[in-house]
PDB file with SEQRES, HELIX, SHEET and CRYST1 records, atoms N, CA, C and O in Angstrom:
SEQRES   1 A   78  UNK UNK UNK UNK UNK UNK UNK UNK UNK UNK UNK UNK UNK          
SEQRES   2 A   78  UNK UNK UNK UNK UNK UNK UNK UNK UNK UNK UNK UNK UNK          
SEQRES   3 A   78  UNK UNK UNK UNK UNK UNK UNK UNK UNK UNK UNK UNK UNK          
SEQRES   4 A   78  UNK UNK UNK UNK UNK UNK UNK UNK UNK UNK UNK UNK UNK          
SEQRES   5 A   78  UNK UNK UNK UNK UNK UNK UNK UNK UNK UNK UNK UNK UNK          
SEQRES   6 A   78  UNK UNK UNK UNK UNK UNK UNK UNK UNK UNK UNK UNK UNK          
HELIX    1 AA1 UNK A    2  UNK A   21  1                                  20    
HELIX    2 AA2 UNK A   48  UNK A   62  1                                  15    
SHEET    1 AA1 3 UNK A  39  UNK A  45  0                                        
SHEET    2 AA1 3 UNK A  27  UNK A  34 -1                                        
SHEET    3 AA1 3 UNK A  69  UNK A  77 -1                                        
CRYST1    1.000    1.000    1.000  90.00  90.00  90.00 P 1           1          
ATOM      1  N   UNK A   1      72.545 103.865  55.196  1.00  0.00           N  
ATOM      2  CA  UNK A   1      72.723 102.561  55.872  1.00  0.00           C  
ATOM      3  C   UNK A   1      74.078 102.375  56.444  1.00  0.00           C  
ATOM      4  O   UNK A   1      74.254 101.657  57.428  1.00  0.00           O  
ATOM      5  N   UNK A   2      75.073 103.029  55.828  1.00  0.00           N  
ATOM      6  CA  UNK A   2      76.433 102.898  56.305  1.00  0.00           C  
ATOM      7  C   UNK A   2      76.631 103.569  57.723  1.00  0.00           C  
ATOM      8  O   UNK A   2      77.405 103.110  58.563  1.00  0.00           O  
ATOM      9  N   UNK A   3      75.889 104.654  57.902  1.00  0.00           N  
ATOM     10  CA  UNK A   3      76.004 105.399  59.211  1.00  0.00           C  
ATOM     11  C   UNK A   3      75.413 104.477  60.298  1.00  0.00           C  
ATOM     12  O   UNK A   3      75.976 104.397  61.389  1.00  0.00           O  
ATOM     13  N   UNK A   4      74.346 103.814  60.040  1.00  0.00           N  
ATOM     14  CA  UNK A   4      73.721 102.923  60.988  1.00  0.00           C  
ATOM     15  C   UNK A   4      74.646 101.758  61.338  1.00  0.00           C  
ATOM     16  O   UNK A   4      74.780 101.403  62.509  1.00  0.00           O  
ATOM     17  N   UNK A   5      75.281 101.164  60.331  1.00  0.00           N  
ATOM     18  CA  UNK A   5      76.224 100.106  60.510  1.00  0.00           C  
ATOM     19  C   UNK A   5      77.442 100.556  61.369  1.00  0.00           C  
ATOM     20  O   UNK A   5      77.965  99.766  62.155  1.00  0.00           O  
ATOM     21  N   UNK A   6      77.871 101.777  61.219  1.00  0.00           N  
ATOM     22  CA  UNK A   6      78.968 102.322  61.955  1.00  0.00           C  
ATOM     23  C   UNK A   6      78.549 102.501  63.418  1.00  0.00           C  
ATOM     24  O   UNK A   6      79.321 102.212  64.332  1.00  0.00           O  
ATOM     25  N   UNK A   7      77.344 102.971  63.626  1.00  0.00           N  
ATOM     26  CA  UNK A   7      76.778 103.186  64.985  1.00  0.00           C  
ATOM     27  C   UNK A   7      76.718 101.855  65.727  1.00  0.00           C  
ATOM     28  O   UNK A   7      77.096 101.745  66.894  1.00  0.00           O  
ATOM     29  N   UNK A   8      76.215 100.824  64.986  1.00  0.00           N  
ATOM     30  CA  UNK A   8      76.089  99.475  65.651  1.00  0.00           C  
ATOM     31  C   UNK A   8      77.470  98.961  65.948  1.00  0.00           C  
ATOM     32  O   UNK A   8      77.703  98.383  67.009  1.00  0.00           O  
ATOM     33  N   UNK A   9      78.392  99.159  65.029  1.00  0.00           N  
ATOM     34  CA  UNK A   9      79.822  98.613  65.302  1.00  0.00           C  
ATOM     35  C   UNK A   9      80.419  99.393  66.449  1.00  0.00           C  
ATOM     36  O   UNK A   9      81.100  98.790  67.278  1.00  0.00           O  
ATOM     37  N   UNK A  10      80.218 100.649  66.552  1.00  0.00           N  
ATOM     38  CA  UNK A  10      80.777 101.468  67.654  1.00  0.00           C  
ATOM     39  C   UNK A  10      80.135 101.017  68.976  1.00  0.00           C  
ATOM     40  O   UNK A  10      80.827 100.918  69.989  1.00  0.00           O  
ATOM     41  N   UNK A  11      78.896 100.759  68.979  1.00  0.00           N  
ATOM     42  CA  UNK A  11      78.193 100.334  70.168  1.00  0.00           C  
ATOM     43  C   UNK A  11      78.692  98.912  70.635  1.00  0.00           C  
ATOM     44  O   UNK A  11      78.809  98.657  71.834  1.00  0.00           O  
ATOM     45  N   UNK A  12      78.967  98.038  69.695  1.00  0.00           N  
ATOM     46  CA  UNK A  12      79.471  96.782  70.016  1.00  0.00           C  
ATOM     47  C   UNK A  12      80.937  96.863  70.584  1.00  0.00           C  
ATOM     48  O   UNK A  12      81.285  96.149  71.525  1.00  0.00           O  
ATOM     49  N   UNK A  13      81.752  97.729  69.998  1.00  0.00           N  
ATOM     50  CA  UNK A  13      83.151  97.899  70.487  1.00  0.00           C  
ATOM     51  C   UNK A  13      83.087  98.482  71.839  1.00  0.00           C  
ATOM     52  O   UNK A  13      83.858  98.028  72.685  1.00  0.00           O  
ATOM     53  N   UNK A  14      82.274  99.423  72.152  1.00  0.00           N  
ATOM     54  CA  UNK A  14      82.167 100.036  73.473  1.00  0.00           C  
ATOM     55  C   UNK A  14      81.698  99.022  74.511  1.00  0.00           C  
ATOM     56  O   UNK A  14      82.225  98.961  75.622  1.00  0.00           O  
ATOM     57  N   UNK A  15      80.716  98.241  74.137  1.00  0.00           N  
ATOM     58  CA  UNK A  15      80.183  97.213  75.018  1.00  0.00           C  
ATOM     59  C   UNK A  15      81.275  96.151  75.332  1.00  0.00           C  
ATOM     60  O   UNK A  15      81.437  95.736  76.480  1.00  0.00           O  
ATOM     61  N   UNK A  16      81.982  95.745  74.330  1.00  0.00           N  
ATOM     62  CA  UNK A  16      83.026  94.743  74.574  1.00  0.00           C  
ATOM     63  C   UNK A  16      84.154  95.267  75.389  1.00  0.00           C  
ATOM     64  O   UNK A  16      84.679  94.546  76.237  1.00  0.00           O  
ATOM     65  N   UNK A  17      84.573  96.549  75.164  1.00  0.00           N  
ATOM     66  CA  UNK A  17      85.676  97.054  75.966  1.00  0.00           C  
ATOM     67  C   UNK A  17      85.330  97.334  77.441  1.00  0.00           C  
ATOM     68  O   UNK A  17      86.157  97.183  78.340  1.00  0.00           O  
ATOM     69  N   UNK A  18      84.101  97.737  77.638  1.00  0.00           N  
ATOM     70  CA  UNK A  18      83.675  97.976  79.030  1.00  0.00           C  
ATOM     71  C   UNK A  18      83.492  96.664  79.753  1.00  0.00           C  
ATOM     72  O   UNK A  18      83.809  96.564  80.938  1.00  0.00           O  
ATOM     73  N   UNK A  19      82.992  95.662  79.073  1.00  0.00           N  
ATOM     74  CA  UNK A  19      82.821  94.358  79.696  1.00  0.00           C  
ATOM     75  C   UNK A  19      84.167  93.694  80.013  1.00  0.00           C  
ATOM     76  O   UNK A  19      84.284  92.978  81.007  1.00  0.00           O  
ATOM     77  N   UNK A  20      85.144  93.919  79.203  1.00  0.00           N  
ATOM     78  CA  UNK A  20      86.469  93.358  79.419  1.00  0.00           C  
ATOM     79  C   UNK A  20      87.213  93.980  80.638  1.00  0.00           C  
ATOM     80  O   UNK A  20      88.030  93.360  81.319  1.00  0.00           O  
ATOM     81  N   UNK A  21      86.839  95.279  80.839  1.00  0.00           N  
ATOM     82  CA  UNK A  21      87.564  96.038  81.922  1.00  0.00           C  
ATOM     83  C   UNK A  21      86.956  95.784  83.311  1.00  0.00           C  
ATOM     84  O   UNK A  21      87.521  96.192  84.325  1.00  0.00           O  
ATOM     85  N   UNK A  22      85.783  95.097  83.344  1.00  0.00           N  
ATOM     86  CA  UNK A  22      85.085  94.876  84.605  1.00  0.00           C  
ATOM     87  C   UNK A  22      85.779  93.717  85.292  1.00  0.00           C  
ATOM     88  O   UNK A  22      85.941  92.649  84.701  1.00  0.00           O  
ATOM     89  N   UNK A  23      86.200  93.922  86.564  1.00  0.00           N  
ATOM     90  CA  UNK A  23      86.872  92.833  87.339  1.00  0.00           C  
ATOM     91  C   UNK A  23      85.975  92.518  88.468  1.00  0.00           C  
ATOM     92  O   UNK A  23      85.217  93.383  88.906  1.00  0.00           O  
ATOM     93  N   UNK A  24      86.021  91.266  88.988  1.00  0.00           N  
ATOM     94  CA  UNK A  24      85.255  90.978  90.131  1.00  0.00           C  
ATOM     95  C   UNK A  24      85.752  91.687  91.352  1.00  0.00           C  
ATOM     96  O   UNK A  24      86.960  91.836  91.537  1.00  0.00           O  
ATOM     97  N   UNK A  25      84.826  92.139  92.209  1.00  0.00           N  
ATOM     98  CA  UNK A  25      85.136  92.847  93.434  1.00  0.00           C  
ATOM     99  C   UNK A  25      85.259  91.818  94.559  1.00  0.00           C  
ATOM    100  O   UNK A  25      84.391  90.965  94.743  1.00  0.00           O  
ATOM    101  N   UNK A  26      86.371  91.923  95.310  1.00  0.00           N  
ATOM    102  CA  UNK A  26      86.517  91.037  96.441  1.00  0.00           C  
ATOM    103  C   UNK A  26      86.355  91.824  97.744  1.00  0.00           C  
ATOM    104  O   UNK A  26      86.836  92.949  97.874  1.00  0.00           O  
ATOM    105  N   UNK A  27      85.689  91.224  98.669  1.00  0.00           N  
ATOM    106  CA  UNK A  27      85.547  91.843  99.997  1.00  0.00           C  
ATOM    107  C   UNK A  27      86.174  90.910 100.998  1.00  0.00           C  
ATOM    108  O   UNK A  27      85.652  89.820 101.233  1.00  0.00           O  
ATOM    109  N   UNK A  28      87.285  91.307 101.597  1.00  0.00           N  
ATOM    110  CA  UNK A  28      87.974  90.451 102.497  1.00  0.00           C  
ATOM    111  C   UNK A  28      87.376  90.566 103.917  1.00  0.00           C  
ATOM    112  O   UNK A  28      86.885  91.616 104.331  1.00  0.00           O  
ATOM    113  N   UNK A  29      87.441  89.487 104.600  1.00  0.00           N  
ATOM    114  CA  UNK A  29      87.009  89.459 106.045  1.00  0.00           C  
ATOM    115  C   UNK A  29      87.865  88.423 106.792  1.00  0.00           C  
ATOM    116  O   UNK A  29      88.169  87.375 106.222  1.00  0.00           O  
ATOM    117  N   UNK A  30      88.262  88.680 108.041  1.00  0.00           N  
ATOM    118  CA  UNK A  30      89.109  87.808 108.826  1.00  0.00           C  
ATOM    119  C   UNK A  30      88.486  87.685 110.239  1.00  0.00           C  
ATOM    120  O   UNK A  30      87.648  88.480 110.663  1.00  0.00           O  
ATOM    121  N   UNK A  31      88.958  86.632 110.928  1.00  0.00           N  
ATOM    122  CA  UNK A  31      88.620  86.405 112.347  1.00  0.00           C  
ATOM    123  C   UNK A  31      89.944  86.134 113.042  1.00  0.00           C  
ATOM    124  O   UNK A  31      90.759  85.326 112.597  1.00  0.00           O  
ATOM    125  N   UNK A  32      90.125  86.848 114.160  1.00  0.00           N  
ATOM    126  CA  UNK A  32      91.340  86.635 115.047  1.00  0.00           C  
ATOM    127  C   UNK A  32      90.847  86.189 116.401  1.00  0.00           C  
ATOM    128  O   UNK A  32      89.852  86.711 116.904  1.00  0.00           O  
ATOM    129  N   UNK A  33      91.519  85.243 116.991  1.00  0.00           N  
ATOM    130  CA  UNK A  33      91.134  84.705 118.290  1.00  0.00           C  
ATOM    131  C   UNK A  33      92.356  84.558 119.238  1.00  0.00           C  
ATOM    132  O   UNK A  33      93.449  84.196 118.803  1.00  0.00           O  
ATOM    133  N   UNK A  34      92.148  84.839 120.502  1.00  0.00           N  
ATOM    134  CA  UNK A  34      93.248  84.673 121.496  1.00  0.00           C  
ATOM    135  C   UNK A  34      93.152  83.256 122.133  1.00  0.00           C  
ATOM    136  O   UNK A  34      92.242  82.481 121.839  1.00  0.00           O  
ATOM    137  N   UNK A  35      94.122  82.962 123.005  1.00  0.00           N  
ATOM    138  CA  UNK A  35      94.117  81.639 123.694  1.00  0.00           C  
ATOM    139  C   UNK A  35      92.919  81.509 124.567  1.00  0.00           C  
ATOM    140  O   UNK A  35      92.436  80.392 124.750  1.00  0.00           O  
ATOM    141  N   UNK A  36      92.394  82.592 125.130  1.00  0.00           N  
ATOM    142  CA  UNK A  36      91.264  82.507 126.034  1.00  0.00           C  
ATOM    143  C   UNK A  36      89.902  82.714 125.370  1.00  0.00           C  
ATOM    144  O   UNK A  36      88.875  82.787 126.046  1.00  0.00           O  
ATOM    145  N   UNK A  37      89.907  82.806 124.063  1.00  0.00           N  
ATOM    146  CA  UNK A  37      88.641  82.931 123.354  1.00  0.00           C  
ATOM    147  C   UNK A  37      88.204  84.348 123.004  1.00  0.00           C  
ATOM    148  O   UNK A  37      87.137  84.534 122.420  1.00  0.00           O  
ATOM    149  N   UNK A  38      89.000  85.337 123.345  1.00  0.00           N  
ATOM    150  CA  UNK A  38      88.695  86.661 122.941  1.00  0.00           C  
ATOM    151  C   UNK A  38      88.834  86.734 121.388  1.00  0.00           C  
ATOM    152  O   UNK A  38      89.720  86.109 120.804  1.00  0.00           O  
ATOM    153  N   UNK A  39      87.978  87.474 120.778  1.00  0.00           N  
ATOM    154  CA  UNK A  39      88.010  87.524 119.291  1.00  0.00           C  
ATOM    155  C   UNK A  39      87.921  88.965 118.731  1.00  0.00           C  
ATOM    156  O   UNK A  39      87.561  89.922 119.415  1.00  0.00           O  
ATOM    157  N   UNK A  40      88.253  89.033 117.525  1.00  0.00           N  
ATOM    158  CA  UNK A  40      88.108  90.246 116.732  1.00  0.00           C  
ATOM    159  C   UNK A  40      87.818  89.813 115.288  1.00  0.00           C  
ATOM    160  O   UNK A  40      88.241  88.748 114.839  1.00  0.00           O  
ATOM    161  N   UNK A  41      87.102  90.654 114.602  1.00  0.00           N  
ATOM    162  CA  UNK A  41      86.808  90.317 113.229  1.00  0.00           C  
ATOM    163  C   UNK A  41      86.813  91.565 112.290  1.00  0.00           C  
ATOM    164  O   UNK A  41      86.811  92.700 112.766  1.00  0.00           O  
ATOM    165  N   UNK A  42      86.819  91.340 111.002  1.00  0.00           N  
ATOM    166  CA  UNK A  42      86.750  92.373 110.033  1.00  0.00           C  
ATOM    167  C   UNK A  42      85.903  91.827 108.837  1.00  0.00           C  
ATOM    168  O   UNK A  42      85.774  90.622 108.618  1.00  0.00           O  
ATOM    169  N   UNK A  43      85.343  92.803 108.089  1.00  0.00           N  
ATOM    170  CA  UNK A  43      84.570  92.394 106.924  1.00  0.00           C  
ATOM    171  C   UNK A  43      84.498  93.584 105.940  1.00  0.00           C  
ATOM    172  O   UNK A  43      84.571  94.748 106.334  1.00  0.00           O  
ATOM    173  N   UNK A  44      84.355  93.249 104.673  1.00  0.00           N  
ATOM    174  CA  UNK A  44      84.151  94.233 103.603  1.00  0.00           C  
ATOM    175  C   UNK A  44      85.405  95.104 103.439  1.00  0.00           C  
ATOM    176  O   UNK A  44      85.292  96.325 103.336  1.00  0.00           O  
ATOM    177  N   UNK A  45      86.564  94.511 103.415  1.00  0.00           N  
ATOM    178  CA  UNK A  45      87.849  95.220 103.122  1.00  0.00           C  
ATOM    179  C   UNK A  45      88.311  94.872 101.718  1.00  0.00           C  
ATOM    180  O   UNK A  45      88.188  93.735 101.263  1.00  0.00           O  
ATOM    181  N   UNK A  46      88.854  95.898 101.036  1.00  0.00           N  
ATOM    182  CA  UNK A  46      89.424  95.656  99.725  1.00  0.00           C  
ATOM    183  C   UNK A  46      90.694  94.854  99.750  1.00  0.00           C  
ATOM    184  O   UNK A  46      91.000  94.147  98.789  1.00  0.00           O  
ATOM    185  N   UNK A  47      91.435  94.946 100.819  1.00  0.00           N  
ATOM    186  CA  UNK A  47      92.747  94.422 100.889  1.00  0.00           C  
ATOM    187  C   UNK A  47      92.867  93.381 102.082  1.00  0.00           C  
ATOM    188  O   UNK A  47      92.414  93.653 103.194  1.00  0.00           O  
ATOM    189  N   UNK A  48      93.463  92.242 101.817  1.00  0.00           N  
ATOM    190  CA  UNK A  48      93.545  91.216 102.807  1.00  0.00           C  
ATOM    191  C   UNK A  48      94.381  91.710 104.037  1.00  0.00           C  
ATOM    192  O   UNK A  48      94.033  91.435 105.185  1.00  0.00           O  
ATOM    193  N   UNK A  49      95.423  92.402 103.771  1.00  0.00           N  
ATOM    194  CA  UNK A  49      96.304  92.925 104.917  1.00  0.00           C  
ATOM    195  C   UNK A  49      95.545  93.864 105.804  1.00  0.00           C  
ATOM    196  O   UNK A  49      95.691  93.816 107.025  1.00  0.00           O  
ATOM    197  N   UNK A  50      94.726  94.730 105.214  1.00  0.00           N  
ATOM    198  CA  UNK A  50      93.948  95.645 106.037  1.00  0.00           C  
ATOM    199  C   UNK A  50      92.896  94.858 106.895  1.00  0.00           C  
ATOM    200  O   UNK A  50      92.644  95.206 108.049  1.00  0.00           O  
ATOM    201  N   UNK A  51      92.306  93.809 106.306  1.00  0.00           N  
ATOM    202  CA  UNK A  51      91.326  93.019 107.002  1.00  0.00           C  
ATOM    203  C   UNK A  51      91.975  92.292 108.131  1.00  0.00           C  
ATOM    204  O   UNK A  51      91.395  92.210 109.213  1.00  0.00           O  
ATOM    205  N   UNK A  52      93.205  91.734 107.925  1.00  0.00           N  
ATOM    206  CA  UNK A  52      93.919  91.023 108.993  1.00  0.00           C  
ATOM    207  C   UNK A  52      94.223  92.018 110.152  1.00  0.00           C  
ATOM    208  O   UNK A  52      93.995  91.715 111.323  1.00  0.00           O  
ATOM    209  N   UNK A  53      94.734  93.190 109.789  1.00  0.00           N  
ATOM    210  CA  UNK A  53      95.138  94.166 110.767  1.00  0.00           C  
ATOM    211  C   UNK A  53      93.936  94.581 111.672  1.00  0.00           C  
ATOM    212  O   UNK A  53      94.083  94.673 112.890  1.00  0.00           O  
ATOM    213  N   UNK A  54      92.767  94.827 111.066  1.00  0.00           N  
ATOM    214  CA  UNK A  54      91.611  95.196 111.753  1.00  0.00           C  
ATOM    215  C   UNK A  54      91.183  94.059 112.771  1.00  0.00           C  
ATOM    216  O   UNK A  54      90.940  94.325 113.949  1.00  0.00           O  
ATOM    217  N   UNK A  55      91.111  92.875 112.290  1.00  0.00           N  
ATOM    218  CA  UNK A  55      90.676  91.739 113.169  1.00  0.00           C  
ATOM    219  C   UNK A  55      91.659  91.608 114.321  1.00  0.00           C  
ATOM    220  O   UNK A  55      91.225  91.446 115.461  1.00  0.00           O  
ATOM    221  N   UNK A  56      92.965  91.671 114.077  1.00  0.00           N  
ATOM    222  CA  UNK A  56      93.937  91.574 115.144  1.00  0.00           C  
ATOM    223  C   UNK A  56      93.823  92.707 116.130  1.00  0.00           C  
ATOM    224  O   UNK A  56      93.938  92.493 117.337  1.00  0.00           O  
ATOM    225  N   UNK A  57      93.597  93.925 115.632  1.00  0.00           N  
ATOM    226  CA  UNK A  57      93.478  95.108 116.555  1.00  0.00           C  
ATOM    227  C   UNK A  57      92.198  94.974 117.391  1.00  0.00           C  
ATOM    228  O   UNK A  57      92.223  95.280 118.583  1.00  0.00           O  
ATOM    229  N   UNK A  58      91.134  94.547 116.830  1.00  0.00           N  
ATOM    230  CA  UNK A  58      89.936  94.392 117.584  1.00  0.00           C  
ATOM    231  C   UNK A  58      90.026  93.335 118.650  1.00  0.00           C  
ATOM    232  O   UNK A  58      89.475  93.491 119.740  1.00  0.00           O  
ATOM    233  N   UNK A  59      90.762  92.191 118.322  1.00  0.00           N  
ATOM    234  CA  UNK A  59      91.035  91.182 119.295  1.00  0.00           C  
ATOM    235  C   UNK A  59      91.897  91.701 120.396  1.00  0.00           C  
ATOM    236  O   UNK A  59      91.585  91.471 121.564  1.00  0.00           O  
ATOM    237  N   UNK A  60      92.993  92.406 120.085  1.00  0.00           N  
ATOM    238  CA  UNK A  60      93.861  92.900 121.116  1.00  0.00           C  
ATOM    239  C   UNK A  60      93.237  93.924 122.013  1.00  0.00           C  
ATOM    240  O   UNK A  60      93.609  94.014 123.184  1.00  0.00           O  
ATOM    241  N   UNK A  61      92.289  94.714 121.509  1.00  0.00           N  
ATOM    242  CA  UNK A  61      91.604  95.674 122.328  1.00  0.00           C  
ATOM    243  C   UNK A  61      90.691  95.011 123.344  1.00  0.00           C  
ATOM    244  O   UNK A  61      90.526  95.521 124.452  1.00  0.00           O  
ATOM    245  N   UNK A  62      90.104  93.894 122.987  1.00  0.00           N  
ATOM    246  CA  UNK A  62      89.257  93.132 123.899  1.00  0.00           C  
ATOM    247  C   UNK A  62      89.992  92.275 124.877  1.00  0.00           C  
ATOM    248  O   UNK A  62      89.490  91.978 125.961  1.00  0.00           O  
ATOM    249  N   UNK A  63      91.185  91.873 124.501  1.00  0.00           N  
ATOM    250  CA  UNK A  63      91.943  90.911 125.292  1.00  0.00           C  
ATOM    251  C   UNK A  63      92.459  91.492 126.530  1.00  0.00           C  
ATOM    252  O   UNK A  63      92.729  92.690 126.606  1.00  0.00           O  
ATOM    253  N   UNK A  64      92.612  90.626 127.562  1.00  0.00           N  
ATOM    254  CA  UNK A  64      93.274  91.063 128.769  1.00  0.00           C  
ATOM    255  C   UNK A  64      94.796  90.984 128.518  1.00  0.00           C  
ATOM    256  O   UNK A  64      95.211  90.530 127.452  1.00  0.00           O  
ATOM    257  N   UNK A  65      95.637  91.422 129.486  1.00  0.00           N  
ATOM    258  CA  UNK A  65      97.043  91.396 129.335  1.00  0.00           C  
ATOM    259  C   UNK A  65      97.586  89.992 129.070  1.00  0.00           C  
ATOM    260  O   UNK A  65      97.037  88.992 129.533  1.00  0.00           O  
ATOM    261  N   UNK A  66      98.619  89.953 128.355  1.00  0.00           N  
ATOM    262  CA  UNK A  66      99.375  88.668 128.057  1.00  0.00           C  
ATOM    263  C   UNK A  66      98.588  87.740 127.223  1.00  0.00           C  
ATOM    264  O   UNK A  66      98.934  86.559 127.217  1.00  0.00           O  
ATOM    265  N   UNK A  67      97.556  88.123 126.503  1.00  0.00           N  
ATOM    266  CA  UNK A  67      96.914  87.235 125.565  1.00  0.00           C  
ATOM    267  C   UNK A  67      97.402  87.575 124.160  1.00  0.00           C  
ATOM    268  O   UNK A  67      97.502  88.746 123.794  1.00  0.00           O  
ATOM    269  N   UNK A  68      97.692  86.579 123.407  1.00  0.00           N  
ATOM    270  CA  UNK A  68      98.198  86.788 122.015  1.00  0.00           C  
ATOM    271  C   UNK A  68      97.000  86.423 121.058  1.00  0.00           C  
ATOM    272  O   UNK A  68      96.388  85.362 121.177  1.00  0.00           O  
ATOM    273  N   UNK A  69      96.717  87.327 120.144  1.00  0.00           N  
ATOM    274  CA  UNK A  69      95.685  87.083 119.172  1.00  0.00           C  
ATOM    275  C   UNK A  69      96.326  86.570 117.850  1.00  0.00           C  
ATOM    276  O   UNK A  69      97.399  87.010 117.438  1.00  0.00           O  
ATOM    277  N   UNK A  70      95.628  85.647 117.235  1.00  0.00           N  
ATOM    278  CA  UNK A  70      96.130  85.132 115.966  1.00  0.00           C  
ATOM    279  C   UNK A  70      95.012  85.015 115.006  1.00  0.00           C  
ATOM    280  O   UNK A  70      93.867  84.768 115.383  1.00  0.00           O  
ATOM    281  N   UNK A  71      95.349  85.197 113.712  1.00  0.00           N  
ATOM    282  CA  UNK A  71      94.304  85.088 112.692  1.00  0.00           C  
ATOM    283  C   UNK A  71      93.949  83.594 112.520  1.00  0.00           C  
ATOM    284  O   UNK A  71      94.821  82.744 112.333  1.00  0.00           O  
ATOM    285  N   UNK A  72      92.654  83.317 112.589  1.00  0.00           N  
ATOM    286  CA  UNK A  72      92.165  81.967 112.401  1.00  0.00           C  
ATOM    287  C   UNK A  72      91.715  81.675 110.983  1.00  0.00           C  
ATOM    288  O   UNK A  72      91.853  80.555 110.490  1.00  0.00           O  
ATOM    289  N   UNK A  73      91.173  82.699 110.332  1.00  0.00           N  
ATOM    290  CA  UNK A  73      90.610  82.518 109.028  1.00  0.00           C  
ATOM    291  C   UNK A  73      90.442  83.912 108.309  1.00  0.00           C  
ATOM    292  O   UNK A  73      90.077  84.927 108.901  1.00  0.00           O  
ATOM    293  N   UNK A  74      90.732  83.852 107.047  1.00  0.00           N  
ATOM    294  CA  UNK A  74      90.532  85.015 106.191  1.00  0.00           C  
ATOM    295  C   UNK A  74      89.899  84.518 104.873  1.00  0.00           C  
ATOM    296  O   UNK A  74      90.291  83.476 104.347  1.00  0.00           O  
ATOM    297  N   UNK A  75      88.950  85.251 104.364  1.00  0.00           N  
ATOM    298  CA  UNK A  75      88.286  84.806 103.114  1.00  0.00           C  
ATOM    299  C   UNK A  75      87.828  86.051 102.341  1.00  0.00           C  
ATOM    300  O   UNK A  75      87.497  87.096 102.900  1.00  0.00           O  
ATOM    301  N   UNK A  76      87.834  85.863 101.028  1.00  0.00           N  
ATOM    302  CA  UNK A  76      87.359  86.907 100.105  1.00  0.00           C  
ATOM    303  C   UNK A  76      86.158  86.413  99.405  1.00  0.00           C  
ATOM    304  O   UNK A  76      86.171  85.337  98.806  1.00  0.00           O  
ATOM    305  N   UNK A  77      85.091  87.197  99.468  1.00  0.00           N  
ATOM    306  CA  UNK A  77      83.907  86.954  98.682  1.00  0.00           C  
ATOM    307  C   UNK A  77      83.858  87.845  97.452  1.00  0.00           C  
ATOM    308  O   UNK A  77      84.299  88.992  97.528  1.00  0.00           O  
ATOM    309  N   UNK A  78      83.367  87.394  96.372  1.00  0.00           N  
ATOM    310  CA  UNK A  78      83.240  88.208  95.200  1.00  0.00           C  
ATOM    311  C   UNK A  78      81.828  88.520  94.885  1.00  0.00           C  
ATOM    312  O   UNK A  78      81.553  89.212  93.904  1.00  0.00           O  
TER     313      UNK A  78                                                      
END                                                                             
């Protein structure tokens, strides 16, 4: 009976430790827009900075000369 109790205790400890190490996953997405309505967006990025950069780069690629793109919104979903 002692071996069974040890196995149950070990299983409980492993379950608790793995549950405590689980962190929510965030997926960042951003929207960038220029003065003339040109846009760029990003989604499913682990890092907010990378999501911002992608949205701005997409907007700049689509924009004509002398248009400035700015981030309008960034959000993280878990």
